[in-house]
C-alpha positions as CSV (number, residue, x, y, z in Angstrom):
1,M,-27.7,19.5,-5.4
2,T,-27.1,16.5,-7.6
3,L,-24.7,13.6,-7.5
4,K,-23.3,14.9,-10.8
5,Q,-22.3,18.1,-9.1
6,L,-20.6,16.3,-6.3
7,K,-18.8,14.0,-8.8
8,Y,-17.5,17.1,-10.7
9,L,-16.5,18.7,-7.4
10,I,-14.3,15.7,-6.4
11,A,-12.9,15.5,-9.9
12,I,-11.8,19.1,-9.7
13,V,-10.0,18.5,-6.3
14,D,-8.4,15.3,-7.5
15,S,-7.1,17.1,-10.6
16,G,-5.3,19.7,-8.6
17,L,-8.0,22.3,-9.1
18,N,-7.5,22.2,-12.8
19,I,-11.0,22.2,-14.4
20,T,-9.7,21.3,-17.8
21,S,-8.0,18.1,-16.4
22,A,-11.2,17.3,-14.5
23,A,-13.2,17.5,-17.7
24,E,-10.7,15.2,-19.5
25,R,-10.9,12.7,-16.6
26,L,-14.7,12.7,-16.8
27,Y,-14.9,12.8,-20.6
28,T,-17.0,16.0,-20.5
29,S,-16.5,19.7,-21.3
30,Q,-14.7,22.3,-19.2
31,P,-17.6,24.8,-19.5
32,G,-20.0,22.1,-18.3
33,I,-18.0,21.5,-15.2
34,S,-17.6,25.2,-14.5
35,K,-21.4,25.7,-14.9
36,Q,-22.2,22.9,-12.5
37,L,-19.7,24.2,-9.9
38,K,-21.2,27.7,-10.0
39,Q,-24.7,26.2,-9.6
40,L,-23.5,24.2,-6.6
41,E,-21.9,27.2,-4.9
42,A,-25.0,29.3,-5.6
43,E,-27.3,26.7,-4.0
44,L,-25.0,26.4,-1.0
45,G,-24.6,30.1,-0.7
46,M,-20.8,29.9,-0.2
47,Q,-17.6,29.7,-2.2
48,L,-15.9,26.3,-2.2
49,F,-12.7,27.7,-3.9
50,T,-10.9,31.0,-3.9
51,R,-10.1,32.2,-7.4
52,K,-7.3,34.0,-9.2
53,G,-8.8,35.3,-12.4
54,K,-10.6,32.5,-14.1
55,S,-8.6,29.8,-12.3
56,L,-9.2,28.1,-9.0
57,A,-6.5,29.0,-6.5
58,A,-7.3,27.2,-3.3
59,I,-10.0,25.3,-1.4
60,T,-11.8,27.5,1.2
61,P,-12.3,26.2,4.8
62,A,-16.0,25.7,4.1
63,G,-15.1,23.9,0.8
64,R,-12.9,21.4,2.7
65,E,-15.9,20.4,4.9
66,V,-18.2,20.1,1.9
67,I,-15.6,18.0,-0.1
68,D,-15.1,15.6,2.9
69,R,-18.8,15.0,3.0
70,A,-19.1,14.7,-0.7
71,R,-16.5,12.0,-0.7
72,K,-18.5,10.1,1.9
73,I,-21.7,10.4,-0.1
74,L,-20.0,9.2,-3.3
75,R,-18.5,6.3,-1.4
76,E,-22.0,5.3,-0.1
77,V,-23.3,5.5,-3.7
78,A,-20.5,3.1,-4.7
79,N,-21.4,0.8,-1.7
80,I,-25.1,0.7,-2.9
81,T,-23.9,-0.2,-6.4
82,N,-21.6,-2.9,-5.0
83,L,-24.3,-4.3,-2.8
84,A,-26.8,-4.5,-5.7
85,S,-24.2,-6.2,-8.0
86,D,-23.5,-8.8,-5.4
87,L,-27.2,-9.4,-4.7
88,T,-27.9,-9.9,-8.4
89,G,-24.9,-12.2,-8.8
90,E,-22.9,-10.0,-11.1
91,Q,-19.1,-10.6,-11.1
92,E,-18.0,-7.5,-13.0
93,G,-16.3,-4.4,-11.7
94,T,-13.0,-3.0,-10.8
95,L,-10.5,-3.7,-8.0
96,S,-7.9,-1.0,-7.5
97,I,-4.9,-1.7,-5.3
98,A,-2.0,0.5,-4.1
99,T,1.1,-1.3,-2.9
100,T,4.9,-1.2,-2.6
101,H,7.4,-2.5,-5.1
102,T,8.3,-5.5,-2.8
103,Q,4.7,-6.7,-2.6
104,A,4.0,-6.1,-6.4
105,R,7.2,-7.8,-7.5
106,Y,7.7,-10.7,-5.1
107,V,4.4,-11.5,-3.4
108,L,1.3,-10.6,-5.4
109,P,2.0,-12.1,-8.9
110,D,0.6,-15.5,-8.1
111,V,-2.4,-14.1,-6.2
112,I,-3.2,-11.8,-9.1
113,R,-2.8,-14.5,-11.7
114,T,-5.3,-16.8,-9.9
115,F,-7.7,-13.9,-9.3
116,N,-7.7,-12.9,-13.0
117,E,-8.4,-16.5,-14.0
118,R,-11.3,-16.7,-11.5
119,Y,-12.7,-13.2,-12.3
120,P,-12.0,-12.4,-16.0
121,K,-14.6,-9.6,-16.1
122,V,-13.1,-7.7,-13.1
123,D,-10.6,-5.1,-14.1
124,L,-7.7,-5.2,-11.6
125,E,-5.6,-2.0,-11.3
126,L,-2.3,-2.0,-9.5
127,H,-0.6,1.2,-8.3
128,Q,2.9,1.2,-6.9
129,G,4.4,3.7,-4.5
130,T,5.8,4.6,-1.1
131,S,3.7,4.5,2.0
132,E,3.1,8.2,1.7
133,Q,1.9,7.9,-1.9
134,I,-0.3,4.9,-1.0
135,A,-1.8,6.9,1.8
136,E,-2.6,9.8,-0.6
137,L,-4.3,7.4,-3.0
138,V,-6.4,6.0,-0.2
139,S,-7.3,9.4,1.3
140,T,-8.7,10.5,-2.1
141,H,-10.6,7.2,-2.6
142,K,-8.6,6.4,-5.8
143,V,-8.0,2.8,-4.7
144,D,-10.0,0.1,-2.9
145,F,-7.2,-1.7,-1.1
146,A,-3.8,-0.6,0.3
147,I,-1.1,-3.3,0.9
148,A,1.9,-2.1,2.8
149,T,4.3,-2.6,5.7
150,G,4.4,-0.5,8.9
151,S,3.4,3.2,8.8
152,Q,0.0,2.3,10.2
153,K,-0.4,5.8,11.6
154,L,-0.8,7.0,8.0
155,F,-3.9,4.7,7.5
156,S,-6.1,5.4,10.6
157,N,-9.1,5.6,8.3
158,L,-8.7,2.0,7.1
159,T,-9.7,-1.4,8.5
160,L,-6.3,-3.1,8.6
161,L,-5.9,-6.9,8.4
162,P,-2.4,-8.2,9.2
163,I,-1.4,-10.7,6.5
164,Y,2.1,-12.1,7.2
165,Y,5.4,-11.4,9.0
166,W,8.8,-11.1,7.4
167,N,12.4,-10.4,8.5
168,R,15.3,-8.7,6.8
169,I,18.3,-10.4,5.4
170,A,21.8,-9.0,4.7
171,L,23.0,-9.6,1.2
172,V,26.7,-9.7,0.0
173,P,28.6,-10.9,-3.0
174,K,30.0,-14.4,-2.5
175,K,33.6,-13.0,-2.3
176,H,32.7,-10.5,0.4
177,P,34.4,-11.0,3.8
178,L,31.0,-11.4,5.5
179,A,30.2,-14.3,3.2
180,R,32.9,-16.2,5.0
181,L,31.8,-15.2,8.5
182,K,31.6,-18.3,10.7
183,K,29.7,-16.7,13.6
184,P,26.3,-15.0,13.6
185,L,26.4,-11.5,12.2
186,D,25.8,-8.7,14.7
187,L,25.0,-5.0,14.3
188,K,28.6,-3.9,15.2
189,A,30.1,-6.0,12.4
190,L,27.4,-4.9,10.0
191,S,28.0,-1.2,10.8
192,A,31.6,-1.5,9.8
193,Y,30.5,-1.7,6.1
194,P,28.7,0.7,3.9
195,L,25.0,-0.3,3.6
196,V,22.5,-0.3,0.8
197,T,18.9,-0.5,1.8
198,Y,15.3,0.8,1.3
199,V,14.3,4.4,1.2
200,F,13.4,5.5,4.7
201,S,9.9,6.7,5.4
202,L,9.5,10.5,5.6
203,T,7.2,10.1,8.5
204,G,7.6,8.0,11.7
205,E,10.6,6.3,13.1
206,S,12.8,4.0,11.1
207,S,13.1,0.6,12.8
208,F,16.3,0.0,10.7
209,K,18.0,3.1,12.1
210,K,16.6,2.6,15.6
211,A,18.1,-0.9,15.8
212,F,21.6,0.6,15.4
213,Q,20.9,3.6,17.6
214,D,19.8,1.3,20.5
215,E,23.3,-0.2,20.3
216,G,25.0,3.2,20.2
217,L,26.0,2.6,16.5
218,E,25.7,4.9,13.5
219,P,25.2,3.0,10.2
220,R,26.7,4.4,7.0
221,V,24.0,4.2,4.4
222,V,25.5,5.0,1.1
223,F,22.5,4.2,-1.2
224,T,18.7,3.8,-0.8
225,A,16.1,2.7,-3.2
226,R,12.4,1.6,-3.2
227,D,13.2,-1.3,-5.5
228,A,15.0,-4.4,-4.1
229,D,16.2,-5.3,-7.6
230,I,18.1,-2.0,-7.7
231,I,19.5,-2.6,-4.3
232,K,20.7,-6.0,-5.5
233,T,22.3,-4.4,-8.5
234,Y,24.4,-2.1,-6.3
235,V,25.3,-5.0,-4.0
236,R,26.7,-6.8,-7.0
237,M,28.7,-3.7,-7.8
238,D,30.2,-4.1,-4.3
239,M,28.9,-0.6,-3.3
240,G,27.8,-1.9,0.1
241,V,26.1,-4.6,2.1
242,G,22.4,-4.9,1.1
243,V,19.7,-5.1,3.8
244,I,16.4,-6.1,2.2
245,A,13.2,-8.0,2.8
246,S,13.7,-11.8,3.0
247,M,11.2,-12.5,0.2
248,A,13.2,-10.4,-2.2
249,Y,15.9,-13.1,-2.2
250,E,15.2,-15.2,-5.3
251,C,16.8,-18.6,-6.1
252,Q,18.7,-17.1,-9.1
253,D,20.3,-14.7,-6.7
254,Q,22.2,-17.6,-5.1
255,E,24.5,-17.7,-8.2
256,D,26.5,-14.7,-7.0
257,L,24.9,-13.4,-3.8
258,K,24.9,-14.8,-0.3
259,A,22.0,-14.1,2.1
260,I,22.9,-13.8,5.7
261,D,20.3,-14.3,8.4
262,V,19.9,-11.1,10.6
263,K,16.7,-12.2,12.3
264,G,16.7,-10.7,15.7
265,L,18.9,-7.8,14.8
266,F,16.0,-5.9,13.4
267,P,12.3,-6.1,14.5
268,R,10.0,-8.5,12.8
269,V,7.8,-6.7,10.3
270,T,4.1,-7.1,9.5
271,T,2.6,-6.6,6.1
272,W,-1.1,-5.7,6.1
273,L,-4.0,-5.1,3.8
274,G,-6.4,-2.2,4.4
275,F,-9.6,-0.9,3.0
276,P,-11.9,2.1,3.9
277,K,-14.0,1.5,7.1
278,D,-17.2,2.6,5.3
279,M,-16.6,0.3,2.3
280,V,-18.9,-2.5,1.3
281,L,-16.7,-5.4,0.1
282,R,-17.8,-7.1,-3.1
283,S,-17.6,-10.9,-3.0
284,Y,-14.7,-10.8,-5.4
285,M,-12.9,-8.4,-3.1
286,V,-13.4,-10.8,-0.2
287,D,-12.1,-13.6,-2.4
288,F,-9.0,-11.6,-3.3
289,I,-8.2,-11.1,0.4
290,H,-8.7,-14.8,0.9
291,L,-6.3,-15.7,-1.9
292,F,-3.7,-13.3,-0.5
293,A,-4.3,-14.5,3.1
294,P,-5.7,-18.1,3.0
295,H,-5.4,-18.3,6.8
296,Y,-8.5,-15.9,6.9
297,S,-11.8,-17.5,5.9
298,R,-14.2,-15.5,3.7
299,R,-16.6,-15.4,6.6
300,L,-13.9,-14.0,9.0
301,I,-13.0,-11.3,6.4
302,S,-16.6,-10.3,6.0
303,D,-17.1,-10.1,9.8
304,A,-14.0,-7.9,10.1
305,A,-15.2,-5.6,7.4
306,N,-18.5,-5.1,9.4
307,L,-16.8,-3.9,12.6
308,E,-16.5,-0.2,13.4
309,T,-13.1,0.0,15.2
310,Q,-9.7,-1.4,14.6
311,E,-9.7,-2.6,18.2
312,E,-12.6,-4.8,17.4
313,V,-10.9,-6.1,14.3
314,D,-7.7,-6.9,16.2
315,A,-9.7,-8.8,18.9
316,L,-11.6,-10.8,16.2
317,L,-8.3,-11.8,14.5
318,S,-6.2,-12.3,17.6
319,E,-6.4,-16.1,17.5
320,V,-5.3,-16.3,13.8
321,R,-1.7,-17.4,13.4
322,L,0.1,-15.4,10.8
323,P,2.7,-17.1,8.5
324,T,6.3,-15.8,8.1
325,R,7.4,-15.2,4.5
326,G,11.0,-15.9,3.4
327,G,12.9,-16.0,0.2
328,C,14.5,-18.8,-1.8
329,E,15.9,-20.7,1.1
330,Q,12.4,-21.0,2.7
331,D,10.9,-22.0,-0.7
332,Q,13.5,-24.8,-1.0
333,A,12.9,-26.0,2.5
334,A,9.1,-26.1,1.9
335,A,9.6,-28.1,-1.2
336,A,12.0,-30.6,0.5
């Protein structure tokens, strides 16, 4: 058994059992991969895949166990490489991150700009998706870091570092009746209007929906999107009241949109960064986390990465005070 065979095996799985696609991904030949797979199955004395003609049809139960262990072996090989690179002082490599639109659009640009200036020889890859898509990328070891909000049950195999809190805001055109509301907005008043908000997670309970349900209310959500910019577009079309993350409210939005504070109507939300529990962090990876969360020292990040359970991580970080991120109004207050 060789590392090459394990690498080919994982490439086949990650290519949807398509050997031709796996060969293209690895810049090798389809017959070469097929030969290595047959040799691996012969050595193990078992089939890792069921076949339909010359094509692979499905992964066998035994194959799933071998694949899980193969991923761990290849991860450890990567860890050894990372360790060696750090010990020799090399600052070259790749940092692959999966995150949501909100983080990629409104939070990460300044962090990534500084990181690129500091580490010009590190290739930074950014993948955008839903929580479910991010979880899939993490489970197949296609990314190093996941940055998301909530849905922590999808990421039980990661070490999770809470980064900051945020609240929702309601967003309306300046001529909307709610823009002239003199008293604090409540859920009953909000539920009287059609709503435009984020796509709901396919797994787990929506804190947005639950807030209304706890008050015996049924919100009328007429449009959902993953992209806050799209939500703002439809709010401008007067399709409904937008409910978005506070940091998605930019100063140019003040020209025609009014942000209404709904803090307390919905639960406060935590954005976190996660990485595989068995991963050895390169020094530039630690530095990226520090840039993203300067309230964590590099030593504290490294200590957290060396712990075995999330409970130990939570205890280590329990004394750290997380910031709360807002949008334009918070930025202006900070500048004043």
